[in-house]
C-alpha positions in Angstrom: 0.0 0.0 0.0 1.7 3.1 -1.2 0.1 6.0 0.6 -2.0 6.1 3.8 -3.6 9.3 5.1 -5.2 9.8 8.5 -7.9 12.5 8.5 -11.3 13.4 10.0 -12.7 16.8 11.1 -10.2 18.8 9.0 -11.6 17.3 5.8 -15.2 16.9 6.9 -17.7 17.1 4.0 -15.3 16.2 1.3 -15.6 13.1 -0.8 -11.9 12.3 -0.9 -12.0 9.0 -2.7 -12.5 10.3 -6.3 -9.8 12.9 -6.0 -7.1 11.0 -4.1 -5.9 7.5 -4.8 -4.9 6.9 -1.2 -6.0 4.7 1.6 -8.0 7.2 3.7 -8.1 6.3 7.4 -9.8 7.8 10.4 -7.9 10.1 12.8 -4.8 8.4 14.1 -4.3 7.1 17.6 -1.2 5.5 19.2 -0.1 2.6 17.1 -1.6 3.6 13.8 1.6 5.0 12.3 3.5 1.9 13.4 0.8 -0.3 11.9 0.8 1.6 8.6 4.6 1.2 8.4 4.2 -2.6 9.0 1.6 -2.7 6.3 4.2 -1.4 3.8 3.2 2.2 3.4 5.8 4.2 1.6 4.2 7.6 2.4 2.0 8.5 5.4 0.0 11.7 5.8 -1.0 12.7 9.3 -3.8 15.3 9.4 -6.1 14.5 12.3 -5.4 12.5 15.4 -7.5 11.6 18.5 -6.6 12.4 22.1 -8.2 12.9 25.5 -10.1 9.6 25.9 -7.4 7.6 24.0 -3.6 7.7 23.6 -2.4 10.1 20.9 0.0 9.2 18.2 3.5 8.7 19.6 6.5 10.6 18.3 8.3 7.3 18.6 6.3 5.5 16.0 6.9 8.4 13.6 10.6 8.0 14.2 10.2 4.3 13.6 8.5 5.0 10.2 11.2 7.5 9.2 14.0 5.0 10.2 12.4 2.5 7.8 12.5 4.9 4.9 8.8 6.0 5.0 8.1 9.6 4.1 5.9 11.0 6.8 3.9 14.3 6.2 1.9 16.3 8.6 -0.4 19.3 8.4 -3.5 21.1 9.8 -4.0 19.5 13.2 -2.3 16.7 15.1 -0.2 16.4 11.9 1.1 20.0 12.2 2.0 19.5 15.8 3.9 16.2 15.2 5.6 17.7 12.2 6.9 20.7 14.1 8.2 18.3 16.8 9.7 15.7 14.5 11.0 17.9 11.6 14.5 17.6 12.8 14.3 13.9 12.3 12.9 14.0 8.8 9.1 14.5 9.1 7.8 16.9 6.4 5.4 19.6 7.6 3.0 21.4 5.3 1.0 24.6 5.6 0.7 27.7 7.6 -0.3 26.0 10.9 2.7 23.8 10.8 5.0 26.8 10.2 3.4 28.7 13.1 4.3 25.9 15.4 7.8 25.5 14.0 8.6 29.2 14.5 7.1 29.3 18.0 4.4 31.7 17.0 2.1 29.1 18.4 2.9 26.8 21.3 -0.4 25.4 22.5 -1.8 22.1 21.2 -5.3 23.4 22.0 -5.1 26.0 19.2 -6.0 23.3 16.6 -8.3 21.2 18.8 -12.0 20.8 18.2 -14.9 18.8 19.5 -16.4 16.6 16.8 -19.0 13.9 16.1 -18.1 10.2 16.1 -17.0 8.2 13.1 -20.6 7.2 12.3 -21.3 10.9 11.6 -18.1 11.6 9.6 -16.2 13.3 12.4 -18.2 16.5 11.8 -16.6 19.4 13.7 -18.9 20.7 16.5 -16.8 23.6 17.7 -14.3 26.0 16.1 -10.5 25.7 16.4 -8.7 28.8 17.6 -6.6 28.9 14.4 -9.8 29.1 12.3 -11.6 31.6 14.6 -8.6 33.9 14.5 -8.4 33.6 10.7 -12.1 34.4 10.3 -11.9 37.4 12.7 -8.8 38.7 11.0 -10.5 38.4 7.6 -13.3 40.6 8.8 -11.1 43.1 10.6 -11.1 45.7 7.8 -14.9 46.1 8.2 -14.7 46.4 12.0 -13.5 48.8 14.6 -10.1 47.8 15.9 -11.5 47.5 19.4 -14.2 45.1 18.2 -11.6 43.0 16.5 -9.5 42.8 19.6 -12.6 41.9 21.7 -13.5 39.0 19.4 -9.9 37.8 19.3 -9.7 37.8 23.1 -13.0 36.1 23.4 -12.0 33.3 21.0 -8.7 32.8 22.9 -10.4 32.7 26.3 -12.9 30.0 25.4 -12.0 26.3 25.8 -12.0 24.5 22.5 -15.0 22.3 23.6 -17.2 25.4 23.9 -15.9 27.7 21.2 -18.6 28.4 18.6 -19.4 31.5 16.7 -22.3 32.2 19.0 -20.2 31.8 22.2 -17.4 34.0 20.8 -19.8 36.8 19.9 -21.6 36.5 23.3 -18.3 36.5 25.3 -17.1 39.6 23.4 -20.4 41.4 24.2 -22.0 41.1 20.8 -25.3 39.6 19.6 -26.6 37.0 17.2 -25.9 39.2 14.1 -22.2 39.2 14.8 -22.3 35.4 15.3 -24.1 35.1 12.0 -21.6 37.3 10.3 -18.7 35.2 11.6 -20.4 32.0 10.5 -21.1 33.3 7.0 -17.5 34.5 6.5 -15.8 31.5 8.2 -12.3 30.6 7.1 -10.7 27.3 7.9 -7.0 27.3 7.8 -7.1 23.7 9.0 -9.2 22.7 5.9 -6.8 24.6 3.6 -3.7 23.0 5.1 -5.2 19.6 4.9 -6.0 20.0 1.2 -2.5 21.2 0.6 -1.1 18.0 2.2 -3.4 15.9 0.1 -2.6 17.7 -3.1 1.1 17.4 -2.4 0.8 13.7 -2.0 -1.2 13.4 -5.2 0.8 15.7 -7.4 4.4 15.5 -6.2 6.7 12.6 -6.7 7.8 10.8 -3.6 10.8 12.6 -2.1 14.2 11.0 -2.3 14.8 10.3 1.3 18.3 10.7 2.6 19.8 8.5 5.4 18.2 9.7 8.6 21.6 10.2 10.4 20.4 8.9 13.7 19.6 5.4 15.1 16.2 4.4 16.2 16.2 3.3 19.9 13.9 0.3 20.3 12.9 1.0 23.9 10.9 -1.3 26.2 8.0 1.1 25.9 8.0 0.9 22.1 8.4 -2.9 22.2 5.3 -3.0 24.4 3.3 -0.9 21.9 4.5 -3.1 19.0 3.6 -6.3 21.0 0.0 -5.0 21.5 -0.4 -4.6 17.7 0.9 -8.1 17.0 
C-alpha cells in the first residue's frame, strides 16, 4: 500500500476517494503509524489524530517509520503538531499552521483542537478551532473597529475549544446574534486549507528522495510493548 492518510474533522464534508488514490483512514491514535509502516506504506500523511479519551500518536512511532524509509507528512491539526516536533528527524510539515508551530508563534496544542462527532457521523466538527476563529476574525477586521476585532480575538482565545462556537465567541465579546451570524457566514478554515495542501502534495508531487536519517532508532521497552500490543 503506497500512501496512507489519517484524517477526519479537518476534511469533513469532502468526498476524498474520487480525488485522491490513497488509503484514507480515520484520525490516528497510538499505534496507527506503526501499523501503517508494517503494512508497507511508503508515504504516510497525518492530518487528524484523536486524544483525550485515548492515547495520541506517539512521536516514537513516527521515528520508527522514518527510520524504515517511510516519508511522513503532517499538516493542519495533530499532523502539524507532530511535524513541528519531528521535523529535525525528517518528518515533512506542510501549511501555515505547521509553520506557526515550527517558528514558535504558536505553542499550545489546543489552538488546533475541536470537539467533533463520532466516526458514524463523519467526524463533523462541532466547535471552532482557535486557528480558524482567528483567521475568520482577521479576515473581517477591515470592516470592524479595531477594538471590536480585539474583543473578538480575546473572546475566542479565552474559550475552551470544547465550547468555542461563533455564538459563544460573539456573546463573550459582548455582541449579539448578528455578529455570530456574520462570523459564521464568513468563516475561514486554515485547517481545511492546510489539509488539502497536504493531500494535493501527496497526489501531485513525486515521492521525495529520502536521505539517510543520520540517527539510530532506539527500540525502547515502551515501544516494544506498543509493538507487541499490535501483533
